[in-house]
GUTOR-320705 format. One record per atom (N, C-alpha, C): x, y, z; residue number from 1; chain; residue in one letter. Coordinates in nm, 2 decimals. Last residue first. Layout:
N
<xx:X; yy:Y; zz:Z; i:NUM; ch:A; aa:A>;
...
END
This chain:
94
<xx:21.20; yy:11.16; zz:13.33; i:94; ch:A; aa:F>;
<xx:21.18; yy:11.37; zz:13.28; i:94; ch:A; aa:F>;
<xx:21.11; yy:11.36; zz:13.15; i:94; ch:A; aa:F>;
<xx:21.23; yy:10.99; zz:13.54; i:93; ch:A; aa:S>;
<xx:21.16; yy:11.03; zz:13.43; i:93; ch:A; aa:S>;
<xx:21.15; yy:11.13; zz:13.40; i:93; ch:A; aa:S>;
<xx:21.54; yy:11.07; zz:13.72; i:92; ch:A; aa:G>;
<xx:21.43; yy:10.92; zz:13.66; i:92; ch:A; aa:G>;
<xx:21.41; yy:10.97; zz:13.53; i:92; ch:A; aa:G>;
<xx:21.70; yy:11.15; zz:13.90; i:91; ch:A; aa:N>;
<xx:21.75; yy:11.18; zz:13.79; i:91; ch:A; aa:N>;
<xx:21.66; yy:10.99; zz:13.71; i:91; ch:A; aa:N>;
<xx:21.61; yy:11.41; zz:14.10; i:90; ch:A; aa:C>;
<xx:21.58; yy:11.27; zz:14.09; i:90; ch:A; aa:C>;
<xx:21.59; yy:11.23; zz:13.93; i:90; ch:A; aa:C>;
<xx:21.73; yy:11.58; zz:14.40; i:89; ch:A; aa:F>;
<xx:21.79; yy:11.59; zz:14.28; i:89; ch:A; aa:F>;
<xx:21.73; yy:11.42; zz:14.18; i:89; ch:A; aa:F>;
<xx:21.74; yy:11.83; zz:14.64; i:88; ch:A; aa:N>;
<xx:21.71; yy:11.68; zz:14.63; i:88; ch:A; aa:N>;
<xx:21.71; yy:11.64; zz:14.47; i:88; ch:A; aa:N>;
<xx:21.88; yy:12.07; zz:14.91; i:87; ch:A; aa:A>;
<xx:21.88; yy:12.03; zz:14.73; i:87; ch:A; aa:A>;
<xx:21.86; yy:11.87; zz:14.72; i:87; ch:A; aa:A>;
<xx:21.93; yy:12.05; zz:15.11; i:86; ch:A; aa:Q>;
<xx:21.90; yy:12.23; zz:15.09; i:86; ch:A; aa:Q>;
<xx:21.83; yy:12.15; zz:14.95; i:86; ch:A; aa:Q>;
<xx:22.14; yy:11.93; zz:15.30; i:85; ch:A; aa:W>;
<xx:21.98; yy:11.84; zz:15.26; i:85; ch:A; aa:W>;
<xx:21.94; yy:12.01; zz:15.19; i:85; ch:A; aa:W>;
<xx:22.43; yy:11.93; zz:15.27; i:84; ch:A; aa:K>;
<xx:22.35; yy:12.02; zz:15.35; i:84; ch:A; aa:K>;
<xx:22.27; yy:12.00; zz:15.31; i:84; ch:A; aa:K>;
<xx:22.44; yy:11.78; zz:15.06; i:83; ch:A; aa:K>;
<xx:22.51; yy:11.70; zz:15.16; i:83; ch:A; aa:K>;
<xx:22.43; yy:11.80; zz:15.29; i:83; ch:A; aa:K>;
<xx:22.20; yy:11.74; zz:14.83; i:82; ch:A; aa:S>;
<xx:22.29; yy:11.81; zz:14.91; i:82; ch:A; aa:S>;
<xx:22.33; yy:11.75; zz:15.02; i:82; ch:A; aa:S>;
<xx:22.13; yy:11.43; zz:14.65; i:81; ch:A; aa:A>;
<xx:22.11; yy:11.52; zz:14.75; i:81; ch:A; aa:A>;
<xx:22.23; yy:11.57; zz:14.75; i:81; ch:A; aa:A>;
<xx:21.98; yy:11.20; zz:14.39; i:80; ch:A; aa:V>;
<xx:22.11; yy:11.27; zz:14.44; i:80; ch:A; aa:V>;
<xx:22.05; yy:11.40; zz:14.53; i:80; ch:A; aa:V>;
<xx:21.86; yy:10.92; zz:14.23; i:79; ch:A; aa:I>;
<xx:21.91; yy:10.99; zz:14.33; i:79; ch:A; aa:I>;
<xx:22.04; yy:11.08; zz:14.37; i:79; ch:A; aa:I>;
<xx:22.06; yy:10.82; zz:14.05; i:78; ch:A; aa:Y>;
<xx:21.92; yy:10.85; zz:14.03; i:78; ch:A; aa:Y>;
<xx:21.88; yy:10.90; zz:14.08; i:78; ch:A; aa:Y>;
<xx:22.30; yy:10.65; zz:13.74; i:77; ch:A; aa:V>;
<xx:22.29; yy:10.75; zz:13.95; i:77; ch:A; aa:V>;
<xx:22.12; yy:10.81; zz:13.87; i:77; ch:A; aa:V>;
<xx:22.21; yy:10.43; zz:13.51; i:76; ch:A; aa:G>;
<xx:22.29; yy:10.54; zz:13.63; i:76; ch:A; aa:G>;
<xx:22.21; yy:10.59; zz:13.78; i:76; ch:A; aa:G>;
<xx:22.05; yy:10.19; zz:13.44; i:75; ch:A; aa:A>;
<xx:21.97; yy:10.31; zz:13.44; i:75; ch:A; aa:A>;
<xx:22.09; yy:10.42; zz:13.46; i:75; ch:A; aa:A>;
<xx:22.17; yy:9.93; zz:13.56; i:74; ch:A; aa:E>;
<xx:22.11; yy:9.96; zz:13.40; i:74; ch:A; aa:E>;
<xx:22.12; yy:10.13; zz:13.37; i:74; ch:A; aa:E>;
<xx:22.27; yy:9.99; zz:13.81; i:73; ch:A; aa:D>;
<xx:22.37; yy:9.94; zz:13.70; i:73; ch:A; aa:D>;
<xx:22.36; yy:9.98; zz:13.61; i:73; ch:A; aa:D>;
<xx:22.15; yy:10.31; zz:13.91; i:72; ch:A; aa:S>;
<xx:22.11; yy:10.12; zz:13.89; i:72; ch:A; aa:S>;
<xx:22.26; yy:10.13; zz:13.77; i:72; ch:A; aa:S>;
<xx:22.15; yy:10.47; zz:14.27; i:71; ch:A; aa:L>;
<xx:22.17; yy:10.44; zz:14.16; i:71; ch:A; aa:L>;
<xx:22.10; yy:10.33; zz:14.13; i:71; ch:A; aa:L>;
<xx:22.13; yy:10.70; zz:14.51; i:70; ch:A; aa:S>;
<xx:22.05; yy:10.52; zz:14.46; i:70; ch:A; aa:S>;
<xx:22.12; yy:10.59; zz:14.32; i:70; ch:A; aa:S>;
<xx:22.27; yy:10.91; zz:14.64; i:69; ch:A; aa:L>;
<xx:22.18; yy:10.83; zz:14.75; i:69; ch:A; aa:L>;
<xx:22.14; yy:10.70; zz:14.65; i:69; ch:A; aa:L>;
<xx:22.57; yy:11.10; zz:14.60; i:68; ch:A; aa:I>;
<xx:22.47; yy:11.03; zz:14.54; i:68; ch:A; aa:I>;
<xx:22.40; yy:10.86; zz:14.60; i:68; ch:A; aa:I>;
<xx:22.54; yy:11.38; zz:14.75; i:67; ch:A; aa:E>;
<xx:22.63; yy:11.29; zz:14.75; i:67; ch:A; aa:E>;
<xx:22.50; yy:11.19; zz:14.64; i:67; ch:A; aa:E>;
<xx:22.76; yy:11.67; zz:14.70; i:66; ch:A; aa:L>;
<xx:22.65; yy:11.62; zz:14.66; i:66; ch:A; aa:L>;
<xx:22.74; yy:11.53; zz:14.73; i:66; ch:A; aa:L>;
<xx:22.95; yy:11.88; zz:14.76; i:65; ch:A; aa:D>;
<xx:22.85; yy:11.91; zz:14.84; i:65; ch:A; aa:D>;
<xx:22.73; yy:11.76; zz:14.81; i:65; ch:A; aa:D>;
<xx:23.18; yy:11.84; zz:14.59; i:64; ch:A; aa:N>;
<xx:23.20; yy:11.80; zz:14.76; i:64; ch:A; aa:N>;
<xx:23.09; yy:11.82; zz:14.81; i:64; ch:A; aa:N>;
<xx:23.21; yy:11.68; zz:14.30; i:63; ch:A; aa:V>;
<xx:23.14; yy:11.80; zz:14.39; i:63; ch:A; aa:V>;
<xx:23.12; yy:11.70; zz:14.47; i:63; ch:A; aa:V>;
<xx:23.28; yy:11.42; zz:14.16; i:62; ch:A; aa:Q>;
<xx:23.33; yy:11.56; zz:14.17; i:62; ch:A; aa:Q>;
<xx:23.33; yy:11.74; zz:14.25; i:62; ch:A; aa:Q>;
<xx:23.06; yy:11.31; zz:14.18; i:61; ch:A; aa:E>;
<xx:23.15; yy:11.26; zz:14.29; i:61; ch:A; aa:E>;
<xx:23.28; yy:11.30; zz:14.33; i:61; ch:A; aa:E>;
<xx:22.95; yy:11.38; zz:13.95; i:60; ch:A; aa:I>;
<xx:22.88; yy:11.41; zz:14.02; i:60; ch:A; aa:I>;
<xx:22.91; yy:11.38; zz:14.13; i:60; ch:A; aa:I>;
<xx:23.11; yy:11.25; zz:13.75; i:59; ch:A; aa:D>;
<xx:23.11; yy:11.43; zz:13.73; i:59; ch:A; aa:D>;
<xx:23.07; yy:11.44; zz:13.86; i:59; ch:A; aa:D>;
<xx:23.08; yy:11.03; zz:13.80; i:58; ch:A; aa:E>;
<xx:23.21; yy:11.04; zz:13.81; i:58; ch:A; aa:E>;
<xx:23.22; yy:11.21; zz:13.88; i:58; ch:A; aa:E>;
<xx:22.79; yy:10.94; zz:13.71; i:57; ch:A; aa:K>;
<xx:22.84; yy:10.92; zz:13.83; i:57; ch:A; aa:K>;
<xx:22.99; yy:11.01; zz:13.87; i:57; ch:A; aa:K>;
<xx:22.66; yy:11.17; zz:13.46; i:56; ch:A; aa:R>;
<xx:22.80; yy:11.07; zz:13.50; i:56; ch:A; aa:R>;
<xx:22.82; yy:11.08; zz:13.64; i:56; ch:A; aa:R>;
<xx:22.35; yy:11.20; zz:13.34; i:55; ch:A; aa:V>;
<xx:22.44; yy:11.22; zz:13.38; i:55; ch:A; aa:V>;
<xx:22.57; yy:11.16; zz:13.44; i:55; ch:A; aa:V>;
<xx:22.17; yy:11.22; zz:13.00; i:54; ch:A; aa:D>;
<xx:22.22; yy:11.16; zz:13.10; i:54; ch:A; aa:D>;
<xx:22.33; yy:11.21; zz:13.24; i:54; ch:A; aa:D>;
<xx:21.89; yy:11.24; zz:12.78; i:53; ch:A; aa:T>;
<xx:22.00; yy:11.28; zz:12.81; i:53; ch:A; aa:T>;
<xx:22.04; yy:11.17; zz:12.96; i:53; ch:A; aa:T>;
<xx:21.64; yy:11.13; zz:12.72; i:52; ch:A; aa:H>;
<xx:21.76; yy:11.14; zz:12.61; i:52; ch:A; aa:H>;
<xx:21.90; yy:11.16; zz:12.63; i:52; ch:A; aa:H>;
<xx:21.45; yy:10.90; zz:12.89; i:51; ch:A; aa:R>;
<xx:21.55; yy:11.03; zz:12.89; i:51; ch:A; aa:R>;
<xx:21.60; yy:11.05; zz:12.78; i:51; ch:A; aa:R>;
<xx:21.27; yy:10.76; zz:13.16; i:50; ch:A; aa:S>;
<xx:21.25; yy:10.79; zz:13.05; i:50; ch:A; aa:S>;
<xx:21.32; yy:10.94; zz:13.01; i:50; ch:A; aa:S>;
<xx:21.25; yy:10.51; zz:13.43; i:49; ch:A; aa:H>;
<xx:21.30; yy:10.63; zz:13.37; i:49; ch:A; aa:H>;
<xx:21.29; yy:10.62; zz:13.16; i:49; ch:A; aa:H>;
<xx:21.14; yy:10.38; zz:13.78; i:48; ch:A; aa:P>;
<xx:21.08; yy:10.47; zz:13.58; i:48; ch:A; aa:P>;
<xx:21.18; yy:10.53; zz:13.52; i:48; ch:A; aa:P>;
<xx:21.25; yy:10.15; zz:13.97; i:47; ch:A; aa:A>;
<xx:21.18; yy:10.28; zz:13.98; i:47; ch:A; aa:A>;
<xx:21.22; yy:10.31; zz:13.83; i:47; ch:A; aa:A>;
<xx:21.24; yy:9.92; zz:14.24; i:46; ch:A; aa:L>;
<xx:21.21; yy:9.95; zz:14.09; i:46; ch:A; aa:L>;
<xx:21.17; yy:10.08; zz:14.05; i:46; ch:A; aa:L>;
<xx:21.49; yy:9.85; zz:14.45; i:45; ch:A; aa:Y>;
<xx:21.40; yy:9.83; zz:14.43; i:45; ch:A; aa:Y>;
<xx:21.42; yy:9.92; zz:14.30; i:45; ch:A; aa:Y>;
<xx:21.71; yy:9.75; zz:14.76; i:44; ch:A; aa:E>;
<xx:21.69; yy:9.72; zz:14.56; i:44; ch:A; aa:E>;
<xx:21.54; yy:9.74; zz:14.58; i:44; ch:A; aa:E>;
<xx:21.67; yy:9.72; zz:15.01; i:43; ch:A; aa:D>;
<xx:21.77; yy:9.76; zz:14.95; i:43; ch:A; aa:D>;
<xx:21.81; yy:9.74; zz:14.82; i:43; ch:A; aa:D>;
<xx:21.30; yy:9.96; zz:14.98; i:42; ch:A; aa:D>;
<xx:21.39; yy:9.80; zz:15.03; i:42; ch:A; aa:D>;
<xx:21.53; yy:9.84; zz:14.90; i:42; ch:A; aa:D>;
<xx:21.18; yy:10.23; zz:15.19; i:41; ch:A; aa:F>;
<xx:21.21; yy:10.13; zz:15.07; i:41; ch:A; aa:F>;
<xx:21.37; yy:10.03; zz:15.09; i:41; ch:A; aa:F>;
<xx:21.22; yy:10.31; zz:15.46; i:40; ch:A; aa:G>;
<xx:21.05; yy:10.24; zz:15.37; i:40; ch:A; aa:G>;
<xx:21.11; yy:10.23; zz:15.26; i:40; ch:A; aa:G>;
<xx:21.35; yy:10.60; zz:15.37; i:39; ch:A; aa:R>;
<xx:21.26; yy:10.56; zz:15.45; i:39; ch:A; aa:R>;
<xx:21.20; yy:10.49; zz:15.43; i:39; ch:A; aa:R>;
<xx:21.50; yy:10.79; zz:15.26; i:38; ch:A; aa:L>;
<xx:21.45; yy:10.67; zz:15.15; i:38; ch:A; aa:L>;
<xx:21.41; yy:10.60; zz:15.28; i:38; ch:A; aa:L>;
<xx:21.52; yy:11.04; zz:15.36; i:37; ch:A; aa:L>;
<xx:21.43; yy:11.06; zz:15.20; i:37; ch:A; aa:L>;
<xx:21.38; yy:10.86; zz:15.18; i:37; ch:A; aa:L>;
<xx:21.63; yy:10.99; zz:15.59; i:36; ch:A; aa:K>;
<xx:21.54; yy:10.98; zz:15.55; i:36; ch:A; aa:K>;
<xx:21.40; yy:10.95; zz:15.42; i:36; ch:A; aa:K>;
<xx:21.91; yy:10.76; zz:15.52; i:35; ch:A; aa:V>;
<xx:21.84; yy:10.84; zz:15.46; i:35; ch:A; aa:V>;
<xx:21.72; yy:10.87; zz:15.48; i:35; ch:A; aa:V>;
<xx:22.03; yy:10.48; zz:15.57; i:34; ch:A; aa:N>;
<xx:21.96; yy:10.59; zz:15.75; i:34; ch:A; aa:N>;
<xx:21.93; yy:10.73; zz:15.69; i:34; ch:A; aa:N>;
<xx:22.25; yy:10.45; zz:15.35; i:33; ch:A; aa:Q>;
<xx:22.17; yy:10.40; zz:15.47; i:33; ch:A; aa:Q>;
<xx:22.14; yy:10.58; zz:15.56; i:33; ch:A; aa:Q>;
<xx:22.35; yy:10.54; zz:14.99; i:32; ch:A; aa:K>;
<xx:22.36; yy:10.58; zz:15.19; i:32; ch:A; aa:K>;
<xx:22.24; yy:10.55; zz:15.26; i:32; ch:A; aa:K>;
<xx:22.25; yy:10.36; zz:14.76; i:31; ch:A; aa:E>;
<xx:22.38; yy:10.42; zz:14.83; i:31; ch:A; aa:E>;
<xx:22.46; yy:10.42; zz:14.95; i:31; ch:A; aa:E>;
<xx:22.03; yy:10.16; zz:14.68; i:30; ch:A; aa:I>;
<xx:22.04; yy:10.24; zz:14.79; i:30; ch:A; aa:I>;
<xx:22.19; yy:10.19; zz:14.80; i:30; ch:A; aa:I>;
<xx:21.96; yy:10.08; zz:14.32; i:29; ch:A; aa:T>;
<xx:22.00; yy:10.03; zz:14.54; i:29; ch:A; aa:T>;
<xx:22.04; yy:10.16; zz:14.55; i:29; ch:A; aa:T>;
<xx:21.69; yy:9.95; zz:14.12; i:28; ch:A; aa:H>;
<xx:21.83; yy:10.04; zz:14.19; i:28; ch:A; aa:H>;
<xx:21.88; yy:10.01; zz:14.31; i:28; ch:A; aa:H>;
<xx:21.58; yy:9.83; zz:13.80; i:27; ch:A; aa:Y>;
<xx:21.65; yy:9.80; zz:13.93; i:27; ch:A; aa:Y>;
<xx:21.71; yy:9.90; zz:14.01; i:27; ch:A; aa:Y>;
<xx:21.42; yy:10.01; zz:13.57; i:26; ch:A; aa:F>;
<xx:21.52; yy:9.96; zz:13.66; i:26; ch:A; aa:F>;
<xx:21.48; yy:9.88; zz:13.78; i:26; ch:A; aa:F>;
<xx:21.14; yy:10.00; zz:13.35; i:25; ch:A; aa:V>;
<xx:21.17; yy:10.03; zz:13.49; i:25; ch:A; aa:V>;
<xx:21.28; yy:9.94; zz:13.50; i:25; ch:A; aa:V>;
<xx:21.22; yy:10.26; zz:13.06; i:24; ch:A; aa:G>;
<xx:21.21; yy:10.14; zz:13.10; i:24; ch:A; aa:G>;
<xx:21.19; yy:10.10; zz:13.24; i:24; ch:A; aa:G>;
<xx:21.44; yy:10.40; zz:12.82; i:23; ch:A; aa:F>;
<xx:21.31; yy:10.41; zz:12.91; i:23; ch:A; aa:F>;
<xx:21.29; yy:10.28; zz:12.98; i:23; ch:A; aa:F>;
<xx:21.72; yy:10.62; zz:12.70; i:22; ch:A; aa:K>;
<xx:21.69; yy:10.58; zz:12.81; i:22; ch:A; aa:K>;
<xx:21.51; yy:10.52; zz:12.87; i:22; ch:A; aa:K>;
<xx:21.72; yy:10.63; zz:12.33; i:21; ch:A; aa:K>;
<xx:21.64; yy:10.70; zz:12.41; i:21; ch:A; aa:K>;
<xx:21.68; yy:10.59; zz:12.55; i:21; ch:A; aa:K>;
<xx:22.11; yy:10.65; zz:12.20; i:20; ch:A; aa:A>;
<xx:21.96; yy:10.59; zz:12.24; i:20; ch:A; aa:A>;
<xx:21.86; yy:10.61; zz:12.36; i:20; ch:A; aa:A>;
<xx:22.30; yy:10.76; zz:12.35; i:19; ch:A; aa:E>;
<xx:22.29; yy:10.75; zz:12.15; i:19; ch:A; aa:E>;
<xx:22.16; yy:10.69; zz:12.14; i:19; ch:A; aa:E>;
<xx:22.24; yy:11.05; zz:12.53; i:18; ch:A; aa:L>;
<xx:22.27; yy:10.87; zz:12.49; i:18; ch:A; aa:L>;
<xx:22.26; yy:10.91; zz:12.40; i:18; ch:A; aa:L>;
<xx:22.42; yy:11.35; zz:12.62; i:17; ch:A; aa:P>;
<xx:22.33; yy:11.32; zz:12.49; i:17; ch:A; aa:P>;
<xx:22.37; yy:11.14; zz:12.51; i:17; ch:A; aa:P>;
<xx:22.48; yy:11.51; zz:12.92; i:16; ch:A; aa:Y>;
<xx:22.53; yy:11.42; zz:12.82; i:16; ch:A; aa:Y>;
<xx:22.45; yy:11.30; zz:12.74; i:16; ch:A; aa:Y>;
<xx:22.53; yy:11.74; zz:13.14; i:15; ch:A; aa:K>;
<xx:22.45; yy:11.62; zz:13.12; i:15; ch:A; aa:K>;
<xx:22.50; yy:11.62; zz:12.97; i:15; ch:A; aa:K>;
<xx:22.71; yy:11.87; zz:13.37; i:14; ch:A; aa:N>;
<xx:22.65; yy:11.86; zz:13.31; i:14; ch:A; aa:N>;
<xx:22.55; yy:11.73; zz:13.25; i:14; ch:A; aa:N>;
<xx:22.74; yy:12.03; zz:13.70; i:13; ch:A; aa:V>;
<xx:22.75; yy:11.86; zz:13.63; i:13; ch:A; aa:V>;
<xx:22.70; yy:11.89; zz:13.49; i:13; ch:A; aa:V>;
<xx:22.72; yy:12.30; zz:13.82; i:12; ch:A; aa:G>;
<xx:22.79; yy:12.30; zz:13.71; i:12; ch:A; aa:G>;
<xx:22.79; yy:12.13; zz:13.65; i:12; ch:A; aa:G>;
<xx:22.51; yy:12.30; zz:14.03; i:11; ch:A; aa:Y>;
<xx:22.68; yy:12.25; zz:14.05; i:11; ch:A; aa:Y>;
<xx:22.76; yy:12.23; zz:13.97; i:11; ch:A; aa:Y>;
<xx:22.33; yy:12.48; zz:13.99; i:10; ch:A; aa:H>;
<xx:22.37; yy:12.50; zz:14.11; i:10; ch:A; aa:H>;
<xx:22.51; yy:12.42; zz:14.13; i:10; ch:A; aa:H>;
<xx:22.29; yy:12.40; zz:13.73; i:9; ch:A; aa:H>;
<xx:22.25; yy:12.52; zz:13.79; i:9; ch:A; aa:H>;
<xx:22.38; yy:12.54; zz:13.82; i:9; ch:A; aa:H>;
<xx:22.35; yy:12.13; zz:13.66; i:8; ch:A; aa:Y>;
<xx:22.41; yy:12.21; zz:13.55; i:8; ch:A; aa:Y>;
<xx:22.35; yy:12.34; zz:13.67; i:8; ch:A; aa:Y>;
<xx:22.12; yy:12.03; zz:13.85; i:7; ch:A; aa:L>;
<xx:22.27; yy:12.00; zz:13.91; i:7; ch:A; aa:L>;
<xx:22.36; yy:12.06; zz:13.81; i:7; ch:A; aa:L>;
<xx:21.92; yy:12.13; zz:13.74; i:6; ch:A; aa:G>;
<xx:21.93; yy:12.20; zz:13.87; i:6; ch:A; aa:G>;
<xx:22.09; yy:12.15; zz:13.87; i:6; ch:A; aa:G>;
<xx:21.86; yy:11.96; zz:13.46; i:5; ch:A; aa:A>;
<xx:21.92; yy:12.13; zz:13.48; i:5; ch:A; aa:A>;
<xx:21.94; yy:12.16; zz:13.58; i:5; ch:A; aa:A>;
<xx:21.83; yy:11.79; zz:13.57; i:4; ch:A; aa:Q>;
<xx:21.98; yy:11.79; zz:13.49; i:4; ch:A; aa:Q>;
<xx:21.95; yy:11.88; zz:13.51; i:4; ch:A; aa:Q>;
<xx:21.55; yy:11.73; zz:13.68; i:3; ch:A; aa:A>;
<xx:21.67; yy:11.71; zz:13.81; i:3; ch:A; aa:A>;
<xx:21.85; yy:11.76; zz:13.74; i:3; ch:A; aa:A>;
<xx:21.43; yy:11.86; zz:13.47; i:2; ch:A; aa:G>;
<xx:21.48; yy:11.93; zz:13.55; i:2; ch:A; aa:G>;
<xx:21.59; yy:11.90; zz:13.68; i:2; ch:A; aa:G>;
<xx:21.37; yy:11.62; zz:13.27; i:1; ch:A; aa:M>;
<xx:21.53; yy:11.71; zz:13.22; i:1; ch:A; aa:M>;
<xx:21.58; yy:11.78; zz:13.37; i:1; ch:A; aa:M>;
END
């Protein structure tokens, strides 16, 4: 929940309760190419999730300083970064 708390504290991005706990290992895609943080990642990769709350892609897209680096069709937003590279947020295992 640290990533969700950071997104709320710094950018006002709310978190939302899920109907059921999201847990498991899910496929993710890279949304922004040529990012040092993601160097060496495959275009599609597996990552774990375990949480009761989520952040919404639409809310993050409303914040000009944030960009979504990686997400999953099943698990949602995974890696978010500030465009100034002052902070990174990983919405995976909490």
